[in-house]
C-alpha positions as CSV (number, residue, x, y, z in Angstrom):
1,M,177.7,13.7,-113.1
2,E,175.2,16.4,-112.6
3,D,175.3,18.6,-109.6
4,P,172.4,17.8,-107.3
5,Q,169.6,20.4,-107.3
6,P,169.5,22.5,-104.2
7,Q,166.7,21.5,-101.9
8,P,164.3,24.2,-100.7
9,Q,164.9,25.1,-97.1
10,E,162.2,25.1,-94.6
11,E,161.5,28.5,-93.0
12,E,160.9,28.7,-89.3
13,I,158.5,31.2,-88.0
14,E,158.4,32.0,-84.3
15,I,154.9,32.6,-83.0
16,N,154.6,34.3,-79.6
17,F,151.2,35.0,-78.0
18,R,149.4,34.3,-74.8
19,L,145.7,33.9,-74.2
20,D,143.8,34.9,-71.1
21,P,141.2,32.6,-69.5
22,E,138.6,34.1,-71.8
23,G,140.6,33.3,-74.9
24,R,141.7,36.8,-75.6
25,T,145.2,37.9,-76.4
26,A,147.1,39.0,-73.3
27,R,150.5,40.5,-72.7
28,T,153.4,38.2,-73.2
29,T,155.4,40.2,-70.7
30,G,154.3,42.4,-67.8
31,R,155.1,46.1,-68.0
32,G,157.8,46.9,-65.5
33,D,158.8,43.3,-64.8
34,N,162.5,44.1,-65.0
35,T,162.3,47.0,-62.6
36,N,159.9,46.1,-59.9
37,N,160.2,42.3,-59.8
38,S,156.4,41.9,-60.5
39,T,155.1,38.4,-60.0
40,E,151.8,39.1,-61.8
41,D,151.0,36.7,-64.6
42,P,150.4,39.0,-67.6
43,A,148.0,36.5,-69.1
44,Q,145.8,36.9,-66.1
45,K,145.7,40.7,-66.4
46,T,142.4,42.0,-67.6
47,T,141.7,44.9,-69.9
48,R,139.7,47.1,-67.6
49,G,138.5,49.8,-70.0
50,L,137.0,47.8,-72.8
51,C,133.3,47.1,-73.2
52,Y,132.8,43.8,-75.0
53,E,129.0,44.0,-74.9
54,P,127.4,44.8,-78.3
55,T,126.6,48.5,-78.5
56,S,125.9,51.1,-81.2
57,V,126.6,54.8,-81.0
58,Q,126.2,57.7,-83.4
59,T,129.4,59.4,-84.8
60,E,130.1,62.5,-86.8
61,L,132.6,62.5,-89.6
62,A,134.3,65.8,-89.1
63,F,137.5,67.8,-89.6
64,D,136.9,69.3,-86.1
65,S,134.1,70.1,-83.8
66,T,132.6,72.7,-86.1
67,A,132.9,71.1,-89.6
68,A,130.8,67.9,-89.9
69,V,130.7,65.9,-93.1
70,T,127.1,65.5,-94.4
71,V,125.7,62.8,-96.8
72,E,125.6,65.3,-99.7
73,S,129.1,66.8,-99.2
74,A,132.0,66.7,-101.6
75,T,134.2,65.5,-98.7
76,L,132.0,62.4,-98.3
77,D,132.4,61.8,-102.0
78,E,136.1,61.8,-101.6
79,L,135.9,59.4,-98.7
80,L,133.7,57.0,-100.6
81,L,136.2,57.1,-103.4
82,D,138.9,56.2,-100.9
83,C,136.7,53.3,-99.8
84,E,136.4,52.1,-103.4
85,I,140.2,52.3,-103.9
86,S,140.7,50.4,-100.6
87,D,138.2,47.7,-101.5
88,S,139.8,47.1,-104.9
89,G,140.7,43.5,-105.7
90,L,144.2,44.7,-106.5
91,M,144.8,45.8,-102.9
92,P,145.5,43.7,-99.8
93,R,142.3,42.8,-98.0
94,T,143.1,44.6,-94.7
95,F,145.5,47.3,-93.5
96,W,147.3,48.1,-90.2
97,V,147.7,51.2,-88.1
98,P,149.8,50.7,-84.9
99,A,148.3,52.0,-81.7
100,A,151.1,54.5,-81.2
101,G,151.1,55.4,-84.9
102,T,150.2,58.7,-86.7
103,A,147.5,58.9,-89.3
104,R,148.5,59.6,-92.8
105,C,145.1,59.9,-94.4
106,S,141.4,60.2,-93.4
107,L,140.7,56.5,-93.2
108,E,143.7,55.9,-91.0
109,Q,142.6,58.8,-88.8
110,M,139.1,57.2,-88.5
111,A,140.7,53.8,-87.6
112,L,142.8,55.4,-84.8
113,D,139.7,57.3,-83.5
114,V,137.9,54.0,-83.3
115,F,140.9,52.4,-81.4
116,A,141.1,55.4,-79.0
117,H,137.3,55.4,-78.4
118,H,137.3,51.7,-77.3
119,T,140.6,51.8,-75.3
120,D,140.1,55.2,-73.8
121,G,143.5,56.1,-75.1
122,D,145.0,54.3,-72.0
123,D,147.8,51.8,-72.8
124,D,148.3,50.7,-69.2
125,D,146.3,47.5,-70.0
126,Y,147.9,46.5,-73.2
127,D,151.3,46.5,-75.0
128,P,151.3,49.4,-77.5
129,D,154.1,47.8,-79.5
130,T,151.9,44.8,-80.4
131,S,148.5,46.6,-80.5
132,G,146.7,48.5,-83.1
133,A,143.8,48.8,-85.6
134,E,143.2,46.5,-88.5
135,W,140.9,48.3,-91.0
136,W,139.3,47.6,-94.3
137,V,136.2,48.5,-96.3
138,Q,133.3,46.5,-97.7
139,I,131.1,47.7,-100.5
140,R,127.9,46.1,-101.7
141,P,127.2,45.7,-104.6
142,S,130.9,45.4,-105.3
143,P,132.0,48.0,-107.9
144,D,132.0,46.6,-111.4
145,K,135.3,45.3,-112.7
146,V,137.5,46.8,-109.9
147,G,135.7,45.8,-106.7
148,R,137.1,42.9,-104.6
149,Y,134.1,40.7,-104.9
150,A,133.3,41.7,-108.5
151,M,136.8,40.6,-109.5
152,H,136.4,37.4,-107.4
153,A,133.1,36.6,-109.2
154,S,134.5,37.3,-112.7
155,S,137.5,35.0,-112.1
156,S,135.4,32.2,-110.4
157,Q,135.0,29.0,-112.4
158,D,132.0,28.0,-110.5
159,D,128.9,28.3,-112.7
160,N,126.7,27.5,-109.8
161,D,127.9,30.4,-107.6
162,N,124.6,31.9,-106.5
163,D,125.6,33.1,-103.0
164,T,123.4,36.2,-102.7
165,D,125.3,37.5,-99.7
166,D,128.4,37.8,-101.8
167,K,126.5,40.3,-103.9
168,Q,124.3,42.1,-101.4
169,G,125.5,41.1,-97.9
170,I,128.2,39.4,-95.9
171,S,128.4,35.6,-95.1
172,F,128.7,34.3,-91.6
173,H,132.3,34.2,-90.3
174,W,134.6,34.8,-87.3
175,D,137.1,37.6,-87.4
176,K,140.6,36.2,-86.8
177,D,144.3,36.4,-87.7
178,E,143.7,34.7,-91.0
179,D,147.3,34.2,-92.0
180,L,148.2,32.7,-88.7
181,R,145.3,30.3,-89.0
182,I,146.6,29.1,-92.4
183,L,150.2,28.9,-91.2
184,C,149.1,26.7,-88.3
185,G,147.2,24.3,-90.4
186,G,143.7,25.8,-90.2
187,N,142.7,25.3,-86.6
188,I,144.2,28.3,-84.7
189,Y,141.6,31.1,-84.2
190,I,143.1,34.2,-82.6
191,H,140.5,36.9,-82.5
192,P,140.6,40.7,-82.1
193,H,139.4,42.0,-78.8
194,I,136.7,44.0,-80.4
195,S,135.1,44.1,-83.9
196,T,133.5,47.3,-85.2
197,V,131.4,48.5,-88.1
198,T,131.0,52.1,-89.0
199,Y,128.3,52.7,-91.7
200,L,129.1,55.3,-94.3
201,T,125.7,55.0,-96.0
202,S,122.3,54.2,-94.7
203,L,121.6,51.4,-97.2
204,G,121.7,47.6,-97.3
205,A,121.6,44.6,-95.0
206,P,121.8,44.8,-91.2
207,T,124.8,43.4,-89.3
208,L,124.0,40.4,-87.0
209,A,126.4,39.3,-84.3
210,L,125.8,36.1,-82.2
211,N,127.5,35.0,-79.1
212,L,128.7,31.8,-80.8
213,R,132.4,31.1,-80.7
214,V,135.1,28.6,-81.8
215,N,137.8,27.1,-79.7
216,N,141.0,29.1,-80.1
217,L,143.2,26.1,-80.5
218,T,141.0,23.5,-82.3
219,G,138.5,25.5,-84.4
220,E,135.6,23.5,-82.8
221,W,132.3,25.1,-82.3
222,M,131.7,26.2,-78.7
223,V,128.0,26.0,-78.0
224,P,126.5,27.9,-75.0
225,S,125.6,25.6,-72.1
226,T,122.0,24.7,-71.1
227,S,122.1,27.5,-68.5
228,D,123.0,30.2,-71.0
229,N,120.9,31.7,-73.8
230,T,122.1,32.4,-77.2
231,K,122.1,36.2,-77.7
232,G,122.4,38.4,-80.7
233,Y,122.6,42.0,-81.7
234,L,121.2,43.3,-84.9
235,S,122.1,46.7,-86.3
236,W,120.6,48.4,-89.4
237,P,122.9,50.8,-91.3
238,R,122.6,54.5,-90.6
239,F,125.1,57.1,-91.9
240,G,127.7,57.6,-89.1
241,K,126.4,54.8,-86.9
242,H,129.1,52.8,-85.1
243,L,128.6,49.2,-84.0
244,S,130.9,47.3,-81.8
245,F,130.9,43.7,-80.4
246,D,133.1,41.0,-78.9
247,G,135.7,40.1,-81.5
248,R,135.1,36.4,-80.7
249,F,131.5,36.4,-81.9
250,L,130.1,34.9,-85.1
251,H,128.6,37.6,-87.4
252,A,127.3,38.4,-90.8
253,A,125.1,40.8,-92.8
254,P,122.3,38.6,-94.2
255,S,120.7,40.3,-97.1
256,D,117.4,38.4,-96.9
257,L,116.6,40.2,-93.6
258,M,115.6,43.1,-95.9
259,E,112.2,43.3,-97.5
260,P,112.5,41.6,-101.0
261,G,113.5,44.1,-103.6
262,T,114.6,46.8,-101.1
263,F,118.3,46.8,-101.9
264,E,117.7,46.9,-105.7
265,T,115.5,50.0,-105.1
266,Q,118.1,51.6,-102.8
267,C,120.8,51.1,-105.4
268,Q,118.9,52.9,-108.1
269,I,120.6,56.2,-109.0
270,P,119.0,59.4,-110.3
271,E,119.7,60.5,-113.9
272,T,122.9,62.4,-114.2
273,T,124.5,64.5,-117.0
274,T,128.2,63.7,-116.5
275,T,130.2,60.5,-115.9
276,K,131.7,62.1,-112.8
277,S,128.3,62.7,-111.3
278,E,127.1,59.2,-112.2
279,K,130.1,57.7,-110.4
280,Q,129.5,59.9,-107.3
281,Q,125.8,58.8,-107.2
282,R,126.7,55.2,-107.6
283,R,129.1,55.4,-104.7
284,R,126.4,57.0,-102.5
285,H,123.8,54.4,-103.5
286,G,125.5,51.3,-102.0
287,R,126.2,49.6,-98.7
288,V,129.5,51.0,-97.6
289,T,131.0,50.0,-94.3
290,F,134.3,50.9,-92.6
291,L,135.5,48.0,-90.5
292,V,138.1,48.2,-87.7
293,N,139.3,45.4,-85.5
294,I,140.8,46.3,-82.2
295,W,143.9,44.1,-81.7
296,L,145.6,44.2,-78.2
297,N,148.9,42.4,-77.5
298,H,148.9,40.8,-80.9
299,K,149.5,42.0,-84.4
300,P,147.9,39.8,-87.1
301,F,150.4,38.2,-89.5
302,G,150.9,39.8,-92.8
303,V,148.7,42.9,-92.2
304,K,150.6,46.0,-93.2
305,P,149.9,49.7,-93.6
306,F,148.1,50.9,-96.7
307,P,150.7,50.7,-99.5
308,M,149.6,53.6,-101.8
309,I,148.8,56.4,-99.4
310,D,149.1,59.1,-102.0
311,K,146.0,57.8,-103.6
312,L,143.8,58.6,-100.6
313,S,142.3,61.9,-99.3
314,G,143.3,63.7,-96.1
315,L,147.0,63.6,-96.6
316,K,147.3,67.1,-95.0
317,P,146.3,67.3,-91.4
318,N,143.8,70.1,-92.0
319,D,142.1,68.1,-94.7
320,R,141.8,64.9,-92.6
321,V,138.4,63.6,-91.6
322,G,138.1,61.8,-88.2
323,L,135.3,60.3,-86.1
324,Q,133.7,62.0,-83.2
325,F,131.5,59.8,-80.9
326,A,128.3,60.8,-79.2
327,S,128.4,60.8,-75.4
328,K,125.5,58.3,-75.2
329,N,124.9,55.0,-76.9
330,D,121.9,54.5,-79.2
331,P,118.6,53.1,-77.8
332,T,118.2,49.4,-78.4
333,T,114.9,47.4,-78.8
334,R,115.0,44.2,-76.8
335,V,113.3,41.0,-78.0
336,D,113.0,37.6,-76.5
337,V,112.3,34.6,-78.8
338,V,110.5,32.3,-76.3
339,D,109.6,29.4,-78.6
340,D,109.9,28.2,-82.2
341,N,106.8,30.0,-83.4
342,N,106.2,33.1,-81.3
343,N,108.2,35.8,-79.6
344,N,107.2,37.9,-76.7
345,D,105.1,40.3,-78.9
346,N,103.1,37.5,-80.4
347,N,104.6,38.0,-83.9
348,S,105.5,34.9,-85.8
349,N,109.1,34.0,-86.2
350,T,110.7,33.0,-89.5
351,R,113.2,30.1,-89.7
352,C,116.1,31.5,-91.6
353,Q,119.0,29.4,-93.0
354,W,122.3,30.7,-94.1
355,P,125.6,29.1,-95.2
356,M,128.7,29.4,-93.1
357,G,131.3,31.1,-95.2
358,N,131.1,29.9,-98.8
359,C,128.2,27.7,-100.0
360,D,130.5,24.7,-100.5
361,S,131.5,24.4,-96.8
362,G,128.6,22.1,-96.0
363,E,128.0,24.2,-92.8
364,I,124.8,26.1,-92.2
365,I,123.3,28.1,-89.4
366,Q,119.5,28.1,-88.8
367,V,117.9,30.9,-86.7
368,D,114.4,31.7,-85.7
369,M,114.1,35.4,-86.5
370,P,111.4,37.8,-85.4
371,L,111.4,39.2,-88.9
372,H,108.5,41.6,-88.5
373,L,110.1,43.3,-85.6
374,I,113.5,43.4,-87.3
375,R,112.2,45.0,-90.4
376,E,110.3,47.6,-88.4
377,Q,113.7,49.0,-87.3
378,A,115.1,49.3,-90.8
379,S,114.0,52.8,-91.9
380,G,115.5,54.5,-88.8
381,G,118.7,52.5,-88.7
382,G,117.7,50.9,-85.4
383,S,119.2,48.2,-83.3
384,L,117.8,45.1,-81.6
385,A,119.2,42.9,-78.8
386,I,117.7,39.4,-79.3
387,T,117.7,36.6,-76.8
388,W,116.7,33.1,-77.9
389,K,115.2,31.3,-74.9
390,T,114.4,28.1,-76.8
391,P,117.1,25.4,-77.3
392,K,116.3,25.1,-81.0
393,G,116.2,28.8,-81.7
394,V,119.7,28.8,-83.1
395,Q,121.4,25.8,-84.6
396,L,124.7,25.1,-86.3
397,S,124.9,22.0,-88.6
398,R,127.2,20.4,-91.1
399,T,126.4,18.1,-94.0
400,D,129.2,15.7,-94.9
401,T,129.6,16.3,-98.6
402,N,131.0,12.7,-99.0
403,T,128.0,11.0,-97.4
404,T,124.3,11.7,-96.7
405,A,125.0,12.1,-93.0
406,S,124.5,15.4,-91.2
407,Q,125.3,16.7,-87.8
408,T,123.2,19.4,-86.0
409,T,124.2,21.2,-82.8
410,S,121.7,23.3,-80.9
411,T,123.0,26.2,-79.0
412,A,121.6,24.6,-75.9
413,E,121.6,20.8,-75.7
414,N,119.6,19.1,-73.0
415,N,122.5,17.0,-71.8
416,D,123.4,17.4,-68.1
417,D,126.5,15.3,-68.6
418,D,128.0,17.5,-71.3
419,D,126.6,21.1,-71.1
420,D,129.5,22.5,-73.1
421,K,129.3,20.0,-75.9
422,Q,131.3,21.1,-79.0
423,Q,131.2,20.1,-82.6
424,P,134.3,20.2,-84.8
425,A,134.0,22.8,-87.5
426,K,135.5,23.4,-90.9
427,Q,137.1,26.7,-91.4
428,P,134.7,29.5,-92.4
429,R,136.3,32.2,-94.5
430,L,137.0,35.7,-93.2
431,E,135.1,38.4,-94.9
């Protein structure tokens, strides 16, 4: 009689997090609870120093206050090579630096500088043991053969894969603890407190963040009520510019907000005489962004420090590049979209439609965009704060791929009995 085969054992994973009334991660224990018998509920404790409103500010990449990195410097070329290594399809997608950690390279120093800027270096309002910076890099177009999305495209079996934003921009998504979402069956959305983008080149599509959210525990769309307007913040790339916004917001970098053919022209490189020079020019002529998510009181599952630190620049403290932030935020152009055809400056709007995540999800977002005003800001790397004052200005919808039925949700439904109507959503991918 054969011995029975051992049965695989189930692994239990303990998940410990708390959400405050706004759906943001809060302390699981109050500081000093064991010594001063505090009765304060840590989940009700607010994070006083953080600004969740979308803003942009200029930064300098610098060794110190006297040695700034310019767009033509060899140091920037080293940093762009670091970005290419980090965005390789052979690497993990994102990396971790703990709040109380010490940088080992330039990219980690930049991540910690972003964290310190947004938290004011004050850990009284968060638990430093479970807080930190999740960082990664996105490059468009993805470097041939080695880039994350170039490798993804070459291995894809879908002959109909024509998602332009995979090649030139970034699809709409919510930042979240992706591994936790998968472990919990796909419906748990735990967001960073703040999402940030630092532009390392002045090329490519703008970032668009919208105040559209999902329910933390169900993944359902949360649509603003009839008394609230949908708001968005659009930021064009500019070398050294730093964008931040609420980590719960839907966002993307839609490539078709550029003038047709613009990105192809931007990516053209001058003639070079050496292979090394050609590679440097190619890195300079792409959309390169350094992304940092500010996590407080929660460390995303499976995100670890960069594994091959010796491959990156800035290993010695004196060679390490950091970020220095300007004292004032950038000016922002404010635009109201007041109806489906005209905005407050009497320029026609364009109805834009984009897929949510990958093209196969069946989910789309439709937005009336003041395209003329948006493109006016491109050359200077400007920013716009857009408010849609029409119920149909922004719409989320889903087409059931098994039937011909479709569901559409406006961001403001005229339904007095159900102002906060929600629609269940499939799970958009994290870019």
